[in-house]
C-alpha positions as CSV (number, residue, x, y, z in Angstrom):
1,M,-16.9,-66.0,45.4
2,T,-17.9,-69.5,44.3
3,L,-21.3,-71.1,44.7
4,G,-21.7,-74.9,44.3
5,L,-25.2,-75.6,42.5
6,A,-25.6,-79.4,43.6
7,G,-28.4,-80.4,41.1
8,P,-29.9,-83.8,41.9
9,E,-29.7,-85.1,38.4
10,V,-30.4,-88.8,39.6
11,R,-34.1,-87.6,39.0
12,R,-33.4,-88.2,35.4
13,G,-34.1,-91.8,34.8
14,G,-32.0,-93.1,37.9
15,T,-29.8,-95.3,36.0
16,A,-26.6,-93.3,36.0
17,L,-23.5,-95.7,35.8
18,G,-19.8,-95.4,35.9
19,R,-18.6,-92.4,34.1
20,W,-15.5,-94.1,32.7
21,A,-17.0,-97.6,31.7
22,G,-20.4,-98.4,32.9
23,S,-22.4,-101.6,32.2
24,G,-23.1,-100.4,28.9
25,G,-19.5,-100.8,27.6
26,I,-19.0,-97.0,27.1
27,S,-15.5,-95.9,27.5
28,R,-13.4,-92.8,27.2
29,T,-9.8,-92.2,27.6
30,P,-8.8,-91.8,31.0
31,G,-7.2,-88.4,31.9
32,R,-8.2,-87.1,28.4
33,D,-11.9,-87.0,28.7
34,P,-12.7,-83.2,29.1
35,A,-16.3,-84.1,29.8
36,C,-15.2,-85.7,33.2
37,L,-13.4,-82.8,34.8
38,P,-11.6,-83.7,38.2
39,W,-12.7,-81.6,41.2
40,G,-11.2,-78.2,40.6
41,G,-10.1,-79.1,37.3
42,A,-12.2,-76.2,35.5
43,S,-11.3,-74.1,38.4
44,G,-7.7,-74.5,37.6
45,A,-8.1,-74.4,33.9
46,L,-9.8,-71.0,34.2
47,G,-7.3,-69.5,36.7
48,L,-9.6,-69.2,39.3
49,G,-6.8,-68.6,41.9
50,S,-5.3,-65.6,40.0
51,R,-7.1,-63.4,37.5
52,L,-10.4,-64.5,38.9
53,R,-10.0,-63.1,42.5
54,G,-13.1,-61.3,43.4
55,A,-15.2,-63.1,40.7
56,Q,-18.4,-64.6,41.1
57,V,-18.3,-68.1,40.1
58,L,-21.3,-70.8,39.8
59,E,-20.5,-74.3,39.6
60,S,-23.1,-76.8,38.5
61,R,-22.2,-80.5,39.4
62,D,-23.8,-83.9,38.9
63,R,-23.3,-86.7,41.4
64,G,-19.8,-87.6,40.2
65,D,-18.5,-90.9,39.5
66,M,-20.7,-92.8,42.3
67,A,-23.6,-94.8,41.6
68,A,-26.8,-93.0,42.7
69,P,-28.9,-94.4,45.6
70,R,-32.3,-95.4,45.2
71,D,-33.6,-92.3,47.1
72,A,-32.7,-89.2,45.4
73,E,-33.7,-87.0,48.1
74,I,-31.3,-88.6,50.5
75,W,-28.6,-88.5,47.9
76,K,-29.2,-84.6,47.5
77,D,-28.5,-84.4,51.3
78,V,-25.4,-86.6,51.4
79,Q,-23.9,-84.9,48.5
80,V,-24.1,-81.3,49.8
81,E,-23.0,-82.5,53.2
82,V,-20.1,-84.1,51.9
83,A,-19.1,-80.9,50.1
84,K,-19.8,-78.9,53.2
85,K,-17.5,-81.1,55.5
86,Y,-14.4,-80.0,53.4
87,I,-15.0,-76.2,53.6
88,G,-13.2,-75.9,56.9
89,Y,-10.3,-77.8,55.4
90,H,-10.0,-75.8,52.3
91,M,-10.2,-72.6,54.3
92,E,-7.1,-73.8,56.5
93,K,-5.2,-74.7,53.3
94,Y,-5.7,-71.5,51.4
95,G,-5.7,-69.2,54.3
96,F,-9.4,-68.0,54.4
97,Q,-10.8,-66.8,57.6
98,V,-14.4,-67.1,56.3
99,P,-15.8,-69.5,53.6
100,N,-15.8,-68.0,50.0
101,V,-17.9,-70.9,48.7
102,T,-21.7,-71.8,49.2
103,F,-23.6,-75.1,48.4
104,I,-27.2,-75.0,47.6
105,H,-29.7,-77.6,46.0
106,G,-31.3,-76.9,42.6
107,Y,-31.8,-77.4,39.0
108,I,-29.5,-75.8,36.4
109,E,-32.7,-75.0,34.4
110,K,-34.5,-73.4,37.4
111,L,-31.7,-71.1,38.7
112,G,-34.4,-68.8,39.8
113,E,-35.8,-71.1,42.1
114,A,-32.4,-71.5,43.8
115,G,-32.5,-68.0,44.4
116,I,-29.9,-66.9,41.8
117,K,-30.5,-63.4,40.7
118,N,-30.0,-61.6,37.3
119,E,-26.6,-60.7,36.2
120,S,-24.8,-62.0,39.3
121,Y,-22.2,-64.4,38.2
122,D,-19.1,-63.9,36.2
123,I,-18.4,-67.4,35.2
124,I,-20.8,-70.4,35.3
125,I,-18.7,-74.2,35.2
126,S,-21.0,-77.2,34.2
127,N,-19.4,-80.7,34.2
128,C,-21.6,-83.3,32.6
129,V,-24.9,-82.0,33.5
130,I,-26.7,-80.4,30.7
131,N,-27.0,-83.8,28.9
132,L,-29.2,-84.9,31.9
133,V,-31.6,-82.3,31.2
134,P,-34.3,-82.5,28.6
135,D,-34.9,-79.0,27.7
136,K,-31.5,-77.7,27.0
137,Q,-32.8,-74.4,25.7
138,E,-34.1,-73.5,29.0
139,V,-30.5,-74.4,30.7
140,L,-28.8,-71.8,28.3
141,K,-31.8,-69.1,28.9
142,E,-31.1,-69.4,32.7
143,V,-27.4,-69.3,32.3
144,Y,-27.7,-66.2,30.2
145,R,-30.1,-64.3,32.6
146,V,-27.7,-64.9,35.7
147,L,-24.4,-64.2,33.9
148,K,-23.0,-60.7,33.9
149,H,-21.9,-59.1,30.6
150,G,-18.5,-60.2,29.5
151,G,-19.1,-63.4,31.6
152,E,-19.1,-67.0,30.4
153,L,-20.3,-70.4,30.5
154,Y,-17.3,-73.1,30.8
155,F,-18.8,-76.4,30.4
156,S,-18.0,-80.1,29.4
157,D,-20.5,-82.4,27.9
158,V,-21.3,-85.1,25.6
159,Y,-22.6,-84.2,21.9
160,A,-23.9,-86.6,19.0
161,S,-22.8,-86.5,15.4
162,L,-26.6,-86.3,14.5
163,E,-30.1,-85.7,15.8
164,L,-30.9,-88.7,18.1
165,P,-33.7,-90.9,17.3
166,E,-36.5,-91.7,19.9
167,E,-34.9,-95.3,20.4
168,I,-31.6,-93.8,21.7
169,R,-33.3,-90.8,23.7
170,T,-35.1,-93.5,25.7
171,H,-32.6,-95.9,25.8
172,K,-32.1,-96.7,29.8
173,V,-28.5,-97.6,29.7
174,L,-27.5,-94.9,27.1
175,W,-29.3,-92.3,29.3
176,G,-27.5,-93.6,32.4
177,E,-24.1,-93.3,30.3
178,C,-25.0,-89.6,29.3
179,L,-25.5,-90.5,25.6
180,G,-29.1,-90.7,25.5
181,G,-29.4,-86.9,26.4
182,A,-26.6,-85.7,24.1
183,L,-27.2,-82.6,22.1
184,Y,-26.2,-82.7,18.2
185,W,-23.3,-80.5,18.2
186,K,-24.4,-78.4,15.4
187,D,-27.4,-77.6,17.4
188,L,-25.3,-75.9,20.5
189,A,-24.6,-73.1,18.2
190,I,-28.2,-72.6,16.9
191,L,-29.3,-72.4,20.6
192,A,-26.6,-70.2,21.9
193,Q,-27.4,-67.7,18.8
194,K,-31.3,-67.7,19.6
195,I,-30.6,-66.9,23.3
196,G,-28.0,-64.2,22.5
197,F,-24.6,-66.0,23.3
198,C,-21.7,-65.5,21.0
199,P,-20.9,-68.5,18.8
200,P,-19.6,-71.3,21.2
201,R,-15.6,-71.5,21.5
202,L,-14.4,-75.2,21.3
203,V,-11.7,-76.1,23.9
204,T,-11.1,-79.7,23.8
205,A,-12.7,-82.9,22.4
206,S,-12.4,-86.7,22.8
207,L,-14.1,-89.5,21.0
208,I,-16.2,-92.0,23.0
209,T,-15.9,-95.5,22.0
210,V,-18.7,-98.2,22.5
211,Q,-17.7,-101.6,23.2
212,N,-20.9,-103.5,23.5
213,K,-22.7,-105.1,20.6
214,E,-26.3,-104.5,21.8
215,V,-25.5,-100.6,22.4
216,E,-23.9,-100.7,18.8
217,R,-27.1,-102.0,17.3
218,V,-29.2,-99.2,19.1
219,I,-26.8,-96.2,18.3
220,G,-26.2,-97.1,14.6
221,N,-24.2,-94.6,12.7
222,C,-24.3,-92.3,15.4
223,R,-21.1,-91.2,17.2
224,F,-20.7,-89.2,20.4
225,V,-17.8,-87.0,21.7
226,S,-17.0,-85.4,25.1
227,A,-16.0,-81.8,24.6
228,T,-15.6,-78.6,26.5
229,F,-17.0,-75.4,25.1
230,R,-16.9,-71.8,26.2
231,L,-20.0,-69.4,25.6
232,F,-19.6,-65.7,26.3
233,K,-22.4,-63.3,27.1
234,L,-21.5,-59.8,25.7
235,L,-23.1,-56.5,25.4
236,K,-24.7,-55.6,22.0
237,T,-22.2,-53.3,20.3
238,E,-21.2,-52.2,16.9
239,P,-19.8,-55.2,14.8
240,A,-16.5,-56.3,15.7
241,K,-13.5,-56.2,13.0
242,R,-10.7,-58.4,12.8
243,C,-7.8,-57.3,15.0
244,Q,-4.2,-58.2,15.7
245,V,-3.5,-58.7,19.4
246,I,-0.5,-59.1,21.7
247,Y,-0.9,-61.0,25.1
248,N,1.1,-59.1,27.6
249,G,1.4,-62.3,29.7
250,G,-0.5,-60.8,32.8
251,I,-2.3,-63.9,34.1
252,T,-0.8,-65.7,36.9
253,G,0.0,-69.3,36.1
254,H,-0.2,-68.2,32.3
255,K,2.4,-65.8,31.9
256,K,4.3,-67.2,29.1
257,E,1.3,-68.8,27.2
258,L,-2.5,-68.6,27.2
259,I,-4.3,-71.5,25.7
260,F,-7.7,-69.7,25.1
261,D,-9.2,-72.4,23.2
262,A,-8.7,-75.1,20.6
263,N,-7.9,-72.4,17.9
264,F,-6.2,-69.7,19.7
265,T,-2.7,-69.9,22.1
266,F,-1.5,-66.7,22.8
267,K,2.1,-66.4,23.6
268,E,3.6,-63.5,25.6
269,G,4.6,-60.6,23.2
270,E,3.6,-62.3,19.9
271,I,1.3,-60.6,17.4
272,V,-1.8,-62.9,16.5
273,E,-4.6,-61.9,13.9
274,V,-8.0,-62.9,15.3
275,D,-11.3,-63.1,13.7
276,E,-14.2,-60.6,14.7
277,E,-16.0,-62.8,17.3
278,T,-12.5,-63.4,19.1
279,A,-11.6,-59.7,19.1
280,A,-15.1,-58.7,20.5
281,I,-14.6,-61.6,23.4
282,L,-11.1,-60.2,24.1
283,K,-12.1,-56.4,24.1
284,N,-15.5,-57.1,26.3
285,S,-14.6,-59.7,28.9
286,R,-12.3,-60.0,31.8
287,F,-9.4,-60.6,29.3
288,A,-9.5,-57.2,28.1
289,Q,-6.6,-56.0,30.5
290,D,-4.3,-58.7,29.4
291,F,-4.1,-57.9,25.4
292,L,-2.9,-55.0,23.4
293,I,-5.7,-54.9,20.7
294,T,-5.4,-53.0,17.4
295,P,-7.0,-52.9,14.1
296,I,-5.5,-54.6,11.2
297,G,-2.6,-52.9,9.8
298,E,-1.8,-50.4,12.7
299,K,1.9,-50.2,13.8
300,L,2.5,-52.2,17.0
301,P,5.2,-51.5,19.4
302,T,8.4,-53.7,18.7
303,C,8.7,-56.6,21.0
304,G,10.9,-59.5,21.5
305,G,9.9,-62.7,19.9
306,C,7.0,-61.4,18.0
307,S,5.8,-63.9,15.6
308,A,4.5,-63.2,11.9
309,L,1.0,-61.8,11.6
310,E,-1.1,-65.0,11.1
311,S,-4.7,-65.6,9.9
312,K,-6.4,-69.1,10.5
313,D,-9.5,-70.9,10.0
314,V,-11.5,-71.6,13.2
315,I,-12.3,-75.2,14.2
316,T,-15.9,-75.5,15.5
317,D,-16.5,-79.4,15.0
318,P,-15.8,-81.3,18.0
319,F,-15.5,-84.5,16.0
320,K,-13.1,-83.0,13.7
321,L,-10.8,-81.8,16.8
322,A,-11.0,-85.2,18.4
323,E,-10.0,-87.1,15.4
324,E,-6.9,-84.6,15.0
325,S,-6.1,-85.1,18.6
326,D,-6.2,-89.0,18.2
327,N,-3.9,-88.7,15.3
328,M,-1.3,-86.5,17.2
329,M,-1.4,-89.1,20.2
330,S,-0.6,-91.9,17.6
331,R,2.2,-90.0,16.5
332,C,3.8,-89.3,19.9
333,P,6.2,-91.7,21.6
334,P,4.5,-93.2,24.9
335,D,6.9,-91.3,27.3
336,V,6.0,-87.9,25.9
337,A,2.3,-88.3,24.9
338,S,1.3,-86.7,28.1
339,G,3.3,-83.8,27.5
340,C,2.6,-82.7,23.8
341,C,-0.9,-84.5,23.7
342,G,-2.2,-84.2,27.1
343,T,-5.3,-82.1,28.3
344,K,-4.6,-78.6,27.4
345,K,-4.9,-76.0,30.2
346,S,-7.0,-73.1,29.3
347,C,-7.6,-69.9,30.8
């Protein structure tokens, strides 16, 4: 079941403008901005129609790409009522006799007040919401509390290249453009470890450009990136070891290839060496049944198309990934750019 948490983020200053290019001259590449997933985008990427049948999914959303009205309370009602309006349409389209989604009002840093219980959800999806909450640690604590063991937070947001000074954090235009509340990207890993999550898994990243002289003056040397991360909550077990894994191709929609994150793409039948954290996640999450996981050096069954065992360095810096993606885009012919450089679909 999916529960949509319609959070009234307009309370955070009330100056939220266009997500793609607001009055502050902030722009992102259309179709490649992971921090602005389309409706259902994250659901599709996670494979909610296949492997996640029966899973409990919580999605936290802001007010989308529309300008916020003056009365936040009215907007909260409008937002949820519009969502409810289409429940019947989707029930008919996908053949459901009863709704499998519920919409409620609430704050992502106060999920308890919204009636969400401990360890009640398999996946939590957040799209451009966390940067609008001043207390990021409280958000992650609440998310950790309501996730089941083996569950994950799959979220897109905006990150800064350094700790933001007061001038940026209190700038109305930058706050409205989701930059003033951006977390220093290295702090995400610190907060995740402090709360108990596994290290963040970087999925996609795209640089944000500023085309306004006044805003450029305010931000100085600070850069911003929109990025998608995954945070897994696992039971505390013995330290994991590096492993070799084979994807069995069991996930609908991802039978030949599973793009797990920016670092690991698993092709059906191929042997891949994974680090300790990746091995632990694959063993102790919903992906366990989709992989053959063995210690390094153990003989594996022969299979067609197996690749050579490969060890790789893991990319954790979203700015580095975004720059690499931009370089790849610049090398791709226009007619094939969307195919070889478009947004990846992970599961």
